[in-house]
Structure formats: structure tokens, C-alpha cells
N, C-alpha and C positions, 0 to 999 in steps of 0.2 A: 660344698666343696668349692664353689666359683671363687671366694676369697681366700683360699687356703693354698699355701704351696705344697707340693707333693714331695714325699719321700720315695725315691726310686731305688731299685735294685737291678743291677746287671749281672745275669748268671753265665758265666764262661768267658775266660779272657784271652783264648787265643786268638780268635777272631772278634770276640766282643770288647777287647780291649780299645777297640776305635771308639766306644761309644760313651763311656763315663766321663770323659771331661767336656763332652757337648752337654751332657745332661747337667752336669756341674754348673756350666756356665748359662743353662737356660734360665729366664728370669722367673719362671713358675716352679721351679724345683728347689726344694728345701736342702735335701740332702742326698748322698749318692752311697749305696753300700755295694760292695764288690764280693760276689761269691764265686769260688772256684774250688774245686776237689784238690787240685794241686797246689799244696800249700806252700811249695817254694815260689811258684809263679805268683800266688795272691800276695805273699809278702813283698815280693821283689817290684811288681807292680804297684801296690800301695805305697811302697817307700819311693819309687821312682817319679810317681805322679802325684804325691801328696794325698792320699785317700786314708781316712783314719777307721771308717766303719767297714769291716770285714766279717766274712762268713764263710766256712766250708761245708755247711751242711744245708741241703736244699728245705728238708721238712722244718728246719729250725727258722729258716728264712719266711717260709710259709706262716708259722707262728709268729713272727715279729709284728712290729708296727708299721712296717712299709706299706705305701699305697699301691705301689704298681711293680710288676717284675718283667724285665726285659730278658727274655730267654735266648742265648745264642750258643747253644750246644751242639753236637752232633745229631743228624738226621734220625736216627733210631730212637731216641726218647723224646722227641718233640710233643708228640700227643699225650703221654703220660704226664709229662711235667707241666704241660699248659692245664690239663684238666685239674690236677692236683692244686696247681696256683689258683684257678678259677673257683674250685671248691673251698679254698681257704678264704675267700672273699677279696682277692686282689685283682686288680686290672692286669691284664697280660699281653704284652708284645712278644712274638715269637719270630725268629729268622725263618727263611723259606726251607723247605716246603711245610705247609700246615701238617701234613701227614703222608703216609704213604698208602693208605687203604680209606676206602669210600667210608666204611664203618666208623673209622677213627674220627673222619671228619664230621659225621653225625653226632659222635659223641662229644666232640668239642662245641659244636653248635648247641647241644643240649645242655652241656656245663655253663655256657655262656647265658642261655636263657634263665637256667635255674639261679645263677649269682647275680644276675643283671648287673655284671661288670663289664667292662669294654675288653674286647679281644681285638687285637690288629695283628695281621700278619706283615711283617717288615720287608715289603718286596721293593728292593731298590730301583729296579728298572723303571719305574713310573716317576721317579723323582731326579731321573739324571738330566743333566743339561740338554741332552737330545731329546727326550720326551718331553719335557717342558716346553722346549722350543716348538715342537711339533703341535702340542696342545694349544699354545698361543696362535699359530698358523690356522688352526681349524676353528677357534674361537673367533677370529677375524674373518672367515669364511675365504680364506686365500687358496685352500686346497679345491674347494668346490666339494661336490659328492666324493665321498670316499668309495671306490671302486673294487680294492682287494688290499689285502694285507699279508704280510710275511714276516715271520720271526725266526731268528737263529741263534743257538748258544752252542759253540764248539768249545771243548776244554779236554785237554789230556790228562787224565787222573793216575797216571803211573806213579807210585810212591806216594800217594796219599794214603790216610789212615784205612785201617783194613776194612771197616765197613763200607767204603765205596768201591771196593774192589768187585767188578761185574754187576754193579748196579744199574738197573734198567734206565737208559738215559732219560725218558719221560717220567720218572719218578721224581726227577729235579728240573721241571720244565717252565717253572714260572717266570724265569727271566726271558723267555722267549714268548710265552703266552700272554703275559700281564700287559706290556705296552699295547699290543693289539685290541684286546679287549677294553682295556681303560680308555684308550684314545677312540674307539668306536662306540664306546657306551653300550656294549652288548654282552652277551654270554653264548658260550656253545651249548648248542643242542644235541649234536651228534659227531663222531669223529670216525675217520677210517686211517688207519696207520699200517705202514710196512715197516719192517725191519731190514737192515742192509748190513752186508759186510761178514766177516768171519771172526769169531772171538776164539782165543786159545782156552784150552779145556779148563785151567783151573779157574778161570775168570766166570765159567758157568756156574760153578758149584754151589756158591752160595745163595744165588737168587733164581736160578735156572733160566737166566736171561741168555740168549745166544746173540745179541745184537749189539755191536759197538755204536751203530747208528740207528735211530728211529726219524720217520719222516710221516707227519699227519696231515690231513686235510679237514678242516673244521666247517661244520654248519652252524650258523649263528641264528639267534633269535629274529635277526634281522633277514628275512628271505633273499633279499637282492645282494646281501654280502657273504663273500666268503673268504677264508684265511687259511694260510698253511704254515707249519712250524718245522723245524729240523733241528735235532740235537745229538750231540756225538760226545762219547767219553773215552773210547779206548781206539787203539789201532788206526789212527787218523791223522796223516800229516797236514794239519791246518792249525795256524795259530789261534790264540784265544779270541774269541768274539762273543759279544752280547748284542747283536744288531737286530734292527728291523727296518721295514720297508713299508711305506703307506702310499698306495697308488691313488691319485685323485684326478678329478676330471680337468681342472686346472692347473694344478701344481701336484708333484710328487717329491717324496723325501726319500732317501735311501741311504742306508749306514750298514755296512757290512765288514768293514775292517776297524778293528779295535783302535788302533792309534792313529787312525786318518780321520781328518774332518768328513762329514757326510756330504752327500751330493743333493743339490735342489734340481728338479726337472721342471722347467716352467714353459707353458706355450706362449709364444711371442704374439704379441697384440698390437694392431696399428689402426687407429680411428675407430676403435672398439671393435675389430674384426680380428679374428686368429688368422696369423701370416702364413701363407702357402710356401714352403721352401723352394729353393731355387731349382730343383728338379721339376717343378710343378706339380708334384704329387707329396700329399701329406702335409701336415702343419710344422711349420719351424719351431723347434723345441730348444731352448737354451739349456745347456747344463753346466752348474756350477759348483764350487765348492762353497760350504758356508761354515761359519764359525758360530757355535750355538752360545748364546750369552750366559753369563753366571747370573741365576736369578736369587742371588741373596737377598734382595729387596723384598722378597716374600716371607723373610723370615725375620726375628727378633735381632736387634743390633748386636746384642752380646754373642750370637752365635753364627753371625754371617761368615766369618772367616773361615768357617770349619767347612765350607764348600770347596777350599782350596787346600787348606792345611790338614794335618793328620798327626795321628798319635803313633810313633813309630815304637813298637816292642823291640823290635830287632834289626837295627839298621843294615846289618848285613843280609837281612832275608826278609825284607818287607813284603807284606801281603799284597797280592795283586790289586786289591781295591785301592790300595795307597799310590800304587803306580799309576793308577787311572786317573789321579787327580782329585784331592781330598778322599772322599769316601765313595768308591763306584760312581765316579763322574759328578761328584757333588751332591750324591743324594742322602747321605747319612743324617745332617741337620735336618732336612725337610722331613724326614721319616719320623725323628725325635719330637719335631715341633708338632707334626700332626697327632702322634700319639699323646703328648702333654696336653695339648689344646682341646683335644677331643674329651678328655677326662675332665678339665676344667669348665669346658663349655656343656657338659652333660650330653653329649651327641655321639653318634656312632662315629667311628674312624673312617676314613675312606675306604680302607682296605679291611672292612670288618668280617665277621665269620662267614657271612654269605659269600661275599667277594671273594676271600679267601679259599673257601671250598669251590666256588666255580673255576677258578683259576687253577688251582691244585688238581680238581678232579679231570681236567681236560687231559694232563699228562698221564694219570693212572688208568683212565679209560682208553688212552691211546696205546699204552703199553698191552692192555688186554687185548685190543684189535690186532696189534702186530703179531700176539702169540697166538692168534687164531687166523692167520692167513689174510689180514685185511677185513675181516667181519665189521661191518658198521655197529657202533656201540653208541648207546643214548648215554648223554651226560646228565646227571641229576641237576635239577634247577635249585635244589636245597630251599625252596620256599617254605 
């Protein structure tokens, strides 16, 4: 496989339409096939962006000669489509979340092991400008020891597709969870979660979820480190946020407003010693805005521009990921490159089936805790 270019298929074009042009321009990709049930959308996208290979049947796609399938469909069918694709002998990438039950996560892990094909959960948040920047700070030792982590994901889901209505907030938690666990190289062992707020009756019917907001504390496999996450979906007047905070001994990073630059908090040092503030108590801490650099240098030259540019399906109603800059703060080409290169190099992707299950299970277990008045719930390690 190392000398072979890949045949890739992308399933689902409403949001998945961001990805085919990036695959097409990747130097290790031979061809891209589009798969979409909506035939009008399929033909229009193919015409507009110049794709010749199309398919409107997932089973037929699994029986085709493509090497890998990238699934970008609604949450309810992630597990079944992933398992079917793995069982057909395809490498699989899938948008978040991995699944909404622990049982389905184990089923995906079993299918991956049986097929020996790559599975990657396409988690955008660990490849954003912001997360890549903090990762570099950690690697350079600038933060010192990480002392605490906080993740937030606020989003209003009114008028979204029906399956979103009343969804437990933490069933879609990975954007808040992933940066924390990725940057600290850890996983959650136990969670304690409380729900908050009041939901109108019709939103409770589908999932039995009474909470518009859920807030959880995580115990990690590193006993000296803890983390918290907060997620909202309904009835809350707050703008869209996928933010995270990393509190370090020497420096801290704080990003909690989507469209504004993050903050860096740094202890001032003079002659090798921390500076006491003008009041004579406490150390002097400088707070400043920071612009996180574009890390296109980490990518093949042919897809670097996609950290900033995007594919516009509907110019009058662009997806939020486009408004954020490229795709989800520049993350899309990084995800694609990692998936493709992991196959070419015959290695696990960074967000493999175990990492995906650990990150997704945090939210599923947190909702179980919230439904049991904050009972502490063990999170499987999926070893």
C-alpha cells in the first residue's frame, strides 16, 4: 500500500461537501467518489465542483473498489455505517461522535480488529489553529506542568434536523473533551455530571433528556490532574463556542469566545525569579491576546491553502465551519492528511478506535451520571 495512491469515497455532502476537494488535491489520493442519497444534491455538487465518480447507494459503495470511506452523515447511523464499511474491508473515517452507546463503541472496536483496517474519528478540535498552538507550547515546555483543564461547547440547535431535538448535550461532547485529553495525553477514568436548566416538554420526548445544559468533572488516569467540561444545546442565550482552557504552572491558555483571539496568561520573570506585583502580594501575571499561527507547514503543499479556504455549497447560508476560517479553524486538511498518511504508512491514526471510544465515552457516561443525580460513573478504558 505504501507506493499506491488511494481511492477515497466521501459519504454525505451537506456538511461532507467540505472534504472532497481536499482529498482530490492530496498527493496520495488517486480518485474521489461522492456518495449522497439526495440525488439532486449529488448531481449538483458533482457538476459544480467537477467530480465524475458518484454513487447514491452505500451498500454498492462498500462493494466497490474504493480503499477508504469517509462518513459524514447524521449521528444516528454512524455506528451501523462504520461497521458495515469495516466489514467490507474498507478503511473508515467518520465524523463525531463515534457512537451514542458504549455497546456500539465496542462493536466498532471489534469490527476494526476483525478487519485490520484503519478507523479514525474525525475530531476537528485537536487540529484547530488554537489546539496546534497550545500543543507547541507544551512541547517547548512553556506552560510547565499542566494543573487543570476546562472545555466548553455551546450551540443553539433550534431548527436543526429532527434527530437533534432534545439530544442529550453530552452525547455530542467530543469537541469539548478532545483538546483536554489530547493535550494532556490522558484519558478519563471516572466522571460526575449534573444537568441544569429546564427543557420544554416536546424536547424531552425523543430521548427522555430533561437538560439543556450538562456540566461534568473528570478524573483522569493521571491522578494529579482533573478536568471539567460544559455543553449546552437548548434554551441558553450564549453564542457558539468551542473553547478550551489549559492552566499551567508557568503559562496558561484561555479561549472561550469563538470569534475572538485567545488569551495567554504568563508569570513575569526578572533575573530568573518571578516578579511580585505592585501590591506586594502575589506574582505579577501578564495577560495578552495571541494570534495562533496557521500550521500549513505541517501539510503537503498541495492542500495547505485549505486551512484558510473552503468549499461553499450555499453562499447565502455557509456552514459555521466555513465562517470560522477554512474548516473548523483550519482543521479539515490536517484531519484528511492524518487519515490518508496513516493508511499509506500502515500505522494507526492519532484518533484511532481506542482514542475515539475514550473521548466519546466521556460524554455518554456523563449523561448517565446526570440522569442519576450526579452519581460517579466509571469510564471504560477500552483496552
